[in-house]
N, C-alpha and C positions, 0 to 999 in steps of 0.2 A: 669700369666700375660694375660690380655684380648687382643682381636684383633678386627678389624673392620668388620662389615657386611654391605651389601648394602640394605638400606631401600627403598622400592618402593612406599611409600605413596606419592601421587601426580605424580607418574610416568605414562606416557601414551604411548601406542603403536603408537599414531599418532604424537608424537613429536620426530623429528629426533635427536635433541640434547640429549634427554633422552636415546634414543637407543644407540647413540654413547658413552655416559657416562657409561652405563651399560656394553657394550661390552669391553670398556677399563678397567673397574674395574675387570671384570671376567678374562680377559687375563693377568692382572697384579697380579692375585693371590688372590683376595678377595674370601674367602672360603665359604661364606654363603649369600644367598639372602632371605630377609624377605618380605613377601607380604601378601595379604588378598583378599578375594573374592570381597570386596566392594571398593578396591582402584581403583579410576578412573573407577568405574562401570565395573570392570573386565579388564580394559585396562592395568593395571600393569602386570597381569598374561600373557596377550597376548604379552606384550612387552618382557617379559622374554623368551617366546617361540620364538619370532622373533630373538632375539639375540642368543639363544642357537643353533638355526639352522646354525649360522655362526661360531660356536665354534668347535674346534677339539675335538674328542672323549676323549682323555686323560684328558683334562681340564674339559669337561662336566662330566665325571665320578667321579671326585673329588668334584664337586660343590654340596653343600647342599642347598635344597630349603625348606623353612618353610612357610606354608600359614595358614590362620586363617579363621574361619567362625563365624557367629553370627548375623551380621547386615543384615537387609532387607531394601535395599535402591535402589534408581535409577530404572533401568529397572526391577530388581527383585521385587521391591515393586509394580510396575505397574502390573507385572504378578500376584503377590499375591492378589492384590485388585480385579483382574478379576476372578482368580481361585486360592483359597488359597493353598499355598505351604505347610502349616502346620496347624494343628488344632489350633483354636483360644485360647484354654486354655494354649498353649505352646508359645504364642506370647506376648511380652511386647510392648505396643504402647508408645514409648517415645515422639514422635512428629508426626505431619502429614507427615513428610518426612523421618522419621526414626523409623522402627520397629525392633524388636530384638527377636531372638530365639536361644536356644542352644540344642533343641531336637534332638534326634538321627535321626528322620525322615528327618528333615531339613538338618542335617549334611550330610547324605548320598547323598541328592540331590546336595548340594553345593560342596561336594568333587568331584562328577561326573563332574560338570561344571568346577571346578578348574583344574582337570586333562585334560579335553578337551581343555581348554584355554592354558594350559602349554604344551600340546601335549606330555604328559608323562603317563606312566602306574603307577608310584609310586613316592611319594615324601618323604623326610627325616622325616618331622614331621608336624602334623596338630593340630593347637591350637584352643581351645575355646576362642573366642574373647570377652573380657570384659563381663563375665557372670553376673557382678554386676548390669547390667541393671534391673534384677529382683529385686535387693535390692532397687534400686531407686524407683521402682514402689511400692514395699511393704512399704517403708518408707512414700511415699506420701499418701498411703492408711491407714497409721497408724496401720499396723500389728505389733503385739508384737515381739520384737527382737528374742525371743526363737523360736517362730513359724516361723518367717521369715528365720532364719538360717537353721532350720530343712528342710524347703521347698527348700532352695537354695542348700543344700547338696544333697537332693534327686534328684534334676534336674541335678546336676553335675554327680552324680553316674550313672544315666540313660544315660547321654551323654558318660561317660567313657565306659559303656557296649557296646554302638554302636561303639566307637573308637577302643575298643579291637577287635571287629569283623572285622573292617577294617584292622587292623594289621594282623589278621589271614588270611585275603583274599589277603594281599600283596599290597593293594592300598596305605598304609602308613607304614613307618617303626616304628613310635612311635607317641606319642601325648603329649599334655600339655595344659597349660592355659596361656593366656596373659591377665593381669588384672591391671588396675590402682589402684584397691583397695588393692593390696599387699603392696603398698607403703604408705598406710594411717596409722595413729596412731591406736593402738589396741582398743582405746576407741571410735573411730569414728563409727558412725552409719552404714556406708557403708564399713567398714573394712571386708575383706574376710579372715577368719582364715585359713591360708595356711597349718598349722600343721596337719590338718585332711585329706589332699589330698592323701597322700600315702596310708592311710588306705582305703579310698574310691576306689583308683585305684586297690588295692589288692582285695577288695571285688568284684569289677567288673570282675577282672581276675578269681577269684574263681567261680563266677557265671557261667562263660563259660568253666570252667575246665582248664584254663591256669595256669601253674605252677608259672609264674611270670608276673607281670603287665608290660605294655610298656609305662607307664607314665614317661617321661624323661626330660621335658622342662618347664621352667617358664620364662615368659617375663614380665617386669614391668618397670616403669619410674624411672630412677636414674640419677641425674646430680649433679654438684658441689653445687647447691643451695638446691635441694631436695634430701637429703641423707637418709631419713627414710627407703627407700627400701633396704638399705644395710643389715638390720637385716633379711629380708626375703631372700636376696641373700646368706647370710651366712648360714642360715638354709638349703637352697636348695643345696648348695655345700657340706655341711656335709652329706646330704642325697644322694649325688651322682648324683644330677640333673644338667642339663645344664642351665646356666643363661644367658638370653639375656636382655640387658638394652636398653630401647628406650627413646626418647625425651632427648638426650644428650645436645641439644642446645636450647630447649624450656622449660623454667622453670616457675613455679608459686611461688609467694611469696606474702603473705598478700592479697590474692585474685586477684592479677594482674599477667598477663603473660608477660614474658620477653624473647627476643631472645638473646642468649648469643653469639653474634657475632658482629664483627666490619667490616665496609665497607669503601672503599675509596669514597670521595666525587665525584659524577659524573661530570666531567668537562664540558660535553656538555649539562648539564641541562638547564642553562640559555639561551643557543642558541635555544634549542627546545621550551622553554617557550616563548621567544620573537618572534620566528618564528610563533607560533600559534596565539599569541596575535595580531600580525600584520595582519594576515589573517582575524581575527575576528573583525577587526575594522569596517567592513561593518555593516550597520544598522540592517540588518536581522539576523546577528550573534551576536548581542549585548548580548543576554542571555548566549551564550557560552563564550563570552569574560569575563562576570562577574563571571561565574562558575570557569573558569581557574584562574582568578585573586584571587578568594577566596581560591582555592586549594593551590596556591603558598603561600598565607599568613598563611595558617594553616599546612604547610608541617612539622613543628617541633612539632606538638601537638599529634602525635600518639606514644604512649609508646611501642607499639608492632606492628610489621609489619603485623601480622595476623589481627589486628584490622582494618588496612587500607584495606586489601584484602576484608574483609567483607563489609566495608563502600563503597568500589568501586562498588561492585555488587548491594548493596541495595540502594545506594544514587546517586553515581556519574554517573554510566552507564544509569540509567533511565533519569536523567536530560540531559545527552548528547543526547540521542535518541530524547527527546522532543525538544531540541534546534535545531536539524538539520532535523527534519522530513519534514519540508516544503521547504527545500533547493532543488534547481534544481538537479535532479539525476546526471546530467552530471558533476556537480561540487562536489557533495557529496563524490564520491569515492576518489577524490584527497584530500578533506578535512579530510576524515577518515584516510588517511595515515599520515597526520600531527598530528592528534589526537593520533594515535597509538604510534608514536614516542615520543610524549610528555608523554603519560601515562607510557611508559617503563622507561623513564628518571625520571619521578616523583616518581615511586616506588623505584628506586635506591636512590633517594634523601631522601625519607621517611625512608628507611632502614638506611641510613647514620645518619640522625637526631635522629632517635629512639635509635640507638646504643649509642649515646652520653648520652641520658637520662638514658639508662640502666646502663652504666658504673658508672654514678653518684649515681643512686639508689642502686646499689649493690657493692659499693666501698669496703665494709668490706670483701666481698668474693674474691675480686680481688686485695687486697692491695699489695700482693707479686707478682702480675702478671706483668711482664715487656714485655709481648707479647700481641697479639690480644686475646680478651676474648675467642674466639673459641679454640685457641691453648691451653690455660690454662685449659679450661673446659674439653677438650678431654684428655689432659695429666692426669688430675685427675682421669678419668675413666680408663685409661690404667694402672694405678698403683693399681687398685683394684683387688686383687687376687680372689675375690668371683664372678667376672664377667667374662664370657667366650667371649661374643660377644657384641660389642657396635654397635647398629644399627644407621647408619648415612644416611640421605638423600643426594644423590650425583646426582643432576639433570643436572650437567654440567661436561664435562671432566675436567675443571679447578678445580672443587671441588674434583674430584677423585684424581688428582695429589697432591692437598694440603693434603688430608687425607693420601695418601701413603707416602708422604714426612715426615709426622708427625710420622708414624709408624717406618720408618727407623731411 
């Protein structure tokens, strides 16, 4: 039977609520923390270190930490653009803000930074993070499938050799791969044939004269909607590997993303809305009034809370800045407090509204569910014998308590 792990995607060392939640989870017995070099631009790993410093040694000694490398983003991307961290032939340019590399050279540098941020000499396992970015690039450039896979496996083999060296040096106890492509249909262009990984790992071990490889872990998305990854998980368990499932509550279906969770309607939403609208009745704030009014009218149109988060940064925030840029600075700070309260309440309302749409759209999957969607979705994963750890984001202590109660 599987158990829960603490996922640190979007966890920051600057958020006291995140720190409190992580500490509570560790002290309550959560056995594994999953993180990555690019989560919050290294902030997730720094948050772990901050909490570990407050934890007693017996608990620290039992805790397993898994991190991942591959993405070149944020401050690391800025460094790379000034002085390349890795040869250009080993880098995939996915977008202007996202580069990717799984080379040994890059891995060694990233592991050094990971251990420094974590304030540790060694971690349980270090994973290659989504190596399929090479496949995306190869598909876009119309490289033949056979040639593409041959190059993909060569890159993975070279990375395995580097990871085997790190095991020998004691900086990691084992290694593995986290990939969305493990959960794709076998006929998908970006499917990553996982059956070849053990052979590649042993080849890497043989190259270095190691008797046995240290490839131990697979991570992939599995949830009540997307169950394709269970085939990979079954293979991995039969091969003696540890299986970590991610995205337990974020599912895709027919090209759309859904959050498999239900929320209470925020009772204070209309108070904060009317409070802000009343302030914005002044002529100079009419653009802000119109924006807030439009937001309220469209609060039920987001099918996924992540869509709103993207829309907030790309559309709403720029319009708010434009609407208040000419406001007297003496008044602006007070106005911003009202805006912040409204935005916090608005996000909760969007989550509440989108959950209603989700339950309707996915009613076939939750027909026998008499509890909140998240409870049924997580119980489904707990019952899967081929999964060892279910990685759940727990950014608030209340989330930690809800997860722990479910396990009990």
